N, C-alpha and C positions, 0 to 999 in steps of 0.2 A: 559593496560591503567586501576588504578585502577579504583575499586565502587564510581559513587557517587550517596549518599545520598539525597545531600541538594541542590534545588534550588529555589536563592533566590532575591527579586527585592529591591533597597535600595537607599536613596538617594547617587549623588557621592563621595565618600568615594575610597582612596588607600591601605589602608591595608596595608598589612606584605609579603603574598604571589607573585602573578604571577600577572602583571598588563596590562590587551586589552586593547587594542585603537584602532581607526580609524581616516584615513588623507586620504586627496582627494589627485588629480595626481600633486599640488602643492606645495608637504606637506605641504599642511593649514590642525589646527585641528578643535575641534570645542572649544566654550568658554570652560565650561568647565573640558579638557581635557587641553586648553590651561594654563588652571589655574595650574589644575596637575602635569604637565609637565616643570612648569614655569621653580624652582630648578637647574633643566637636560636639559633645550635650550636650548645651544648651545652644549653640549656631541649630544645629537640626531640627531641638524645634523649633527656635525662630521660624524658621524653613516650615516646616511642616505650618505652623502659624497661617503666615503670609499666604501659603500656596494653597489653604485651605481643605490641607491635604491628613486624612484620617489613617489612612492603615485600608482600606475599603479595597475588595479582592480588585486585581486586574488594573489598580490605580499604580503610580508612580511619583517619587521625589530626587529631582535631578538637582543637585551641586558642582559648580567648578572649583576648581581650587581651594577644596575645603579647608577653614583655617584652620591645625591642630593636628590635622592628619594628613600624612606623607604623598595622599596618592592623589592624582590629577582628578578625576571628577568622583564622585561619589551618587551611586544611582539606592533609593528604597523602595524599592517592591510593595506593596499593601497584600495579603496575605486571606483576606480578611478574617472569618473564625479556624482557627489550627486545629479544632478538632473537628471541622466536618471536612477536612480535607479530605482526600480521598488519591490511590492512586496515578491517576489521570492528572490528578492536580501538580501534582511533586513532578510529572512529563511536564507538564504546562509552562507551570514556575521556568521551568531550566531552559524552554525556549524562548520565555518572556524575557527573561534575564540577557541573552545574548543579542534580543534582539535590541535591547535598552544599549546596549554598550556603543558608542561612538566608534563608526569605522577608523578612525587615526588611532587609536588604543592598540600597541602593537604588544601591549603585556594588558592582561583584566584579571582578578581574581571574582569568585561567586560563591559567598559564604552558604552553604549548607545549614543550615543553623535557625531555626524557627523558634517563635517559643513558646516554653510550656515544655518541652524535653529535648534529646536527642535527637539529631535525625538520625534512622534507622542506617545504616549501610543500604539498602536495597530502596531506603526511600531517597539519599544520593546518589546511585549508582542511575533512575530516572532519570533525578533531573542532570544529571548527565547526556542519558540518551536522549532527555528536548532539547538540551544545547546542541549534542551535534545534528538533531535534524532539524532542526531549525536552521543548523549552517550553509546546508545543503542549496549550489547555485547551480545554472545549466548554461553554463556562457562560453563553452571551449568553442564555437564557431564567433565568435564578438573576435575582432582584430584589434578592436580599438575598446580596450576594457572601462566604463566608467569611475574606476579611482583614476582620485587625480594625483599626480606625482609624487607631492607629499605625502600620504599615507605609504603605508606599512605594503612592503609585499601580500605579508604572514602576518600571524595574533597567533600568543599563544596564549589558551584560556585554561585555568587554572580553579579546580571548585577544593575551596577549603570545607573540611569535614569534620569529624573527631575523631577516625575511626579509617587512616587513608586504607590502610592494606584488604580493609574488612570493605569500604567500598568499592574499590579496583577489585577484589573475588568476584563480588557482586555485578559487577557490570562487565565481565566476559564474554556472559550469552546473548546481553542487552545490544554491545559493538557488535556482535555476530550477524544478531537483528540488521541496529542499525546500517550494515551494512549492508543487507538483502535490500530494507529500502531505497538506497541508495541504487542499487542496482535497477529493480522493477523503474524508481523515475528517469534515470537515465537512457531507460529502452523507448519509454514513454518519448520521453522528451527528444530522441531524434526524428530528424527530417525521413521520410519515406526516400527519397533517394540512395541515400545510406543504408536504413535499416529494413531490409528488404528479406524474404524467406528463409535461401540461403545464409545472408546473413548474419540473423537473427540463430540460425540455427547453429553457425559457426560460434557463434561468442559464446553460446549454452555450452564449447565442452572447455569452459575453463572451468568449471565443475568438477572434471575429470580430477584438479589441485587440489577437492579437501576428500578426495575419496567418495566423489556420486559419479557413479557406472552412465556413460550418458550414450544412445542408440539414437540414430537420425534414417529415420524411412526418406527414402527418396517417392519421388513417383511411380518411378516401374513396383517397390514394394507395396504401395497404396496399391495402384489397382488390381495387385496379385492378389492383397486382399479385398477388393471388393470396397472399394471406398471411394462410390461413386459421387454419393452425396457432399463429402470433401472438395474432391477433385474439379469436379463440375465448377465449385465459385472462382477457383485459385488457371482453368484453362482462357481465359481470357487477357492473362500477363503473361509477358516475356519473360519474368521471374517465377522457377518456380516451386508450388506448393513443396511444406514439409511437413516430418512430425516429430519432432523431437521425446527421447523416451529418456526423462530421468529417472535411475535409482540410487534410496538412498536407504543404505542395512545395517542400520544402529540397533536393531534392536535385535529380538529370540531369534534363534535362525528359523527359518519355515516358518514363522508367525505373518500372516496376512497381511498386507500393509497397506497404511493410508491413500487413496488416491483425490488427487488435486489435476482436474484440470482448465484449461485455460485460452481462451476461443483469441488467434494470434490474425489477425486480419490489418497486416502491415498496412495495407492504408483499404479504403473503402470507399471508391468513386458513385458503391451503389451496382455498379456494372451496366446491363441498359437500358433497367429503371433509372437512372442517373440521377444522382443528386442533383439539385441545386445549390449554385456555387458558389452564396455567399457564406463563407464557415463552411465548405469542405478539406482545407486548411487541417483542419482538427482530425480528420477520421485518420489524418497520423499514428492519434492513436487508440485506436482501434482492437489494439495490441495491448489493451492493459492487464486482459488477465492473465492472458500466458506469462508478459513482465512479472506478475505478482507471484505465478506457480515459480517461475524461473529465479527469484529473490525470495521465497518463502525457503527451497531445493538450498537456495548456499547459504538461508541462515540455518538451518539443521545443521547442516555435514556441519557448518563452522562450529559451531558452540555443541557438536557428538551426541544430537539428539537419541537419546537412546528410543527411536524407533521405529520403524523398518516404514518407509514412505515414496509412493510412486508419485511423477507430476509429467504431465502429459501435456504437450501443447501443439496445435492445428494453425499452423504457421502458411499462411494463401495472404494473395492481392488480390482485389475484386473491380478489376479491369474489361473497358466495354471493348474492345475489339471485334472483327468481322468470327474469332473465335468461339467468342463470350457463347453462358449457358442467355436462353434467352427464356421468358413468361414462354409461361404453356410448356415446357419443357420435363421429362419426365426423368427421371433416374434412381438408381436399384441401391441403396444404402447396405450400409457392409449387412446389417443386422437381419435382408430378405425385399425388406418395407418399400415398396415404393415410391417418392414423394414427386408430387405435381408442384412445380417453382411455378407461383405466381407472381413473386415480385423476386427481384433478381438483388435488393435491394435489406432484404430476411436474409442474408447469407449469413450471421455466424451461427446460427442453430443447426442449420448444414453443416460446417464444421465438427458444430458439437458432434452432432449426432453420432457420427460413423467413429468421432475420439471414447464416446462414450461405451459405448457397446465394445470398442474395442477393450478399455479398459477394464469392464466388466469381467469378459471373458475370458482376456487374457491374465486377468491379476488376482480376477476374483479376491479383489477390496474388501479388507470392513466397510468400507463405504466409500462414496464420490463424493466431493463438491465437484462444482467447477464454476469458472469466477469469466463473466462478459459484461463485456461493453455493448451491452445486446439490445433496449428498446430505448428508444427518447418517452413512452409512455411513464417509463419506470421514473424519468425524472418529473412528471405529468403530476407521479402519485405521491411524489416522495421527495419532489427536491436534488438536493445536495448536502443535506444531512445524515440522512441513512441509502444503505443498499438496498433490494428491494431482493426479499431470502425467500424462496420455496422448495418447499419439502417433503417427501413421504416417510419420513421418518421424524415423530416427535423428538425424542430424547436429542438428534440430534441440532434438530431444530433451536431446540432450547438451548446446549451447548453453547451453541455459537451466539444464540442471545446474548443469554453471559459475557461472555470471552468481548463483546463486542462496545459490553457495557463497563468491565472492566479496560479495555484500554481509549476509548472513546472512537474505534472505526465501529458505527452504529450500521446496526439490522433493523427489518424489517417484515413483520412475516407475512406472506400478503396468501390469498387459496389458490389452494387447487380445487380441482371439482369436475365427475365428470358430464354435468352440465354445460360448463364448457367445449370439448370435444366438438362439437357439431361445428363450433363455426372454421374447426382446419380436417373435417371430412368435405375429403377430394370426390367428385364423379368419374376420374377421372384411372385415380392411385389411391395411397390407402389411404392418402393422408394428404393436406396443401401448404407449403410452410410458413403460409399468412392465415389469420381470419378475417371475417366476413366481411367485420368494418374497422371502424377507429375506435371500437370499446374495448377496454380491458386489455392491450394489443401486451400487456408485458405476463398476460394471466396466460394466454394463449398460445407464448411461446413460451412458457414454464411447461405450459402440457404437451409441448411438440417436442421438448425434450424429454419428458418423463416416456414416452414410447420406447423411447432407446437405451433406458435406464435395465439391463437384461437382469433378468436373475432375482428380481426385487429385494437388488444391493439397496442398502441405504443410501441414498442419495440429499443432497441441496443443491440448486443453483441459488448462486449470486448475480441478481443483474445489477451491476453494477457504472451503468452509463453514467451517474448525477457526481460517482467518489472516482470515480477511476484516473482521470481527465477532468484538467477544467473546473476542479471541486474546489470547495470554500475555500476558501483561506484560511490558516489555524499558525498557532503560536509555536508550533513545532511544523507544517510546513509553508512555503509560500513560493512551490514549485506547480505549473503550471503539469505536469506528472504531479501524481498526488503519492505514487507510492501502496495507496489503498488498497489491504487487505495482507500484509504480508505479516501485520503484527499480529494481528485476528486470528490468523491461521496457526502463527505459530506458538501463541496462550493460550487456545484448544487446543493443540499437541501437546502443550507442557504442563497443563492443567489435566486432560482427562484422557492423554492416549500413554506417555511413554512408562515404560516398564520399571 
């Protein structure tokens, strides 16, 4: 697909390139679409009958050089029952519209026009967001592009709307979110020889341009704080560990912030408990939680969210050299709790243990939400459709669930209970970093984290092992790195916590 360098809103006009329109399951069009297609109405009807196209949701009809129309290609997408459409459907159809465009089209117009009434500005903005998310690709390391030489180097996409000014205004905040998702996807997709802890920390400094205060804690600073759980993970790597603290103060002065914490294992070999070689290259994405938090902080700042928020990411590389942490080691976390290392491949929870404690003690937030590609067990339980949600606060859990339903970034609540604690009780230390066996691995990991949630802070843990990388392909994501969580958490903030 050629790069897209221009997205715009305009009043309805067909142009000369490709045209994408929508119809319901009765092959009915919106008024603007019907008017534009009038010269070719019979042609469209005959083509639909020939192809048995009825407007079923997600189906498409394509016509090349349709007689009577000035366009080179016409694409008709079915939306099913218009009355049943939700917010995330408009997002999906925006992505689908972009996906149906031929790569040879230098210009294309998508009509935000559905039968049964005028598409609202917010709905048109959601369609544009879907198109932007679909347009993402990561090919910066390809020296030979897949596009043929006769294809355009760039493309212009225009969304035809009833009120272009209103749609553009509604899209401003969504554009900030789209940028945040792209940042998160870029970070996850980067190779580990390029994106290691120091480089990841350096990239976060770009947030300063948006008014985000960025502080980077080095090894010396973390050692002084007693963060031995986190430091133990990275001690086998030649790349030093980092913690990055990103603060956006858009809310009331002195109001407690919302805290978002991300696991940032830039590459995970498993350490001394080394992983099998097959598929290990995917462990460059073990920092998807940190990528999400970085993208979220960009989104909040770019749209000037009226909230105080702090994003904290623990950045390490888990490598097996002569200085690496061993199974059997005991470390003292920042909380003072001692941890027996049973498996060095259960490293993400060690990183989060210190960052969670630090976040609660230093910032006293309204809540903490951590995101981590933490366990394969959560993929066994939920596949790639839902992230696992664990929480000590029912209200926060319910709000996250509702935000997931609206955005399509779904979460499913999993249990926490003291009965699981016996699996992580240690004979030699306060706690051990893995459970007693295979069963309930995602739950025992969450129970471990709960021990490091200080001062009874409301907290939620999102295990995104199945959604943060190598996740399901959708109409708005064709990338290996999904950027999952940016839209979910931005919506949570917008709906419930902005002043």
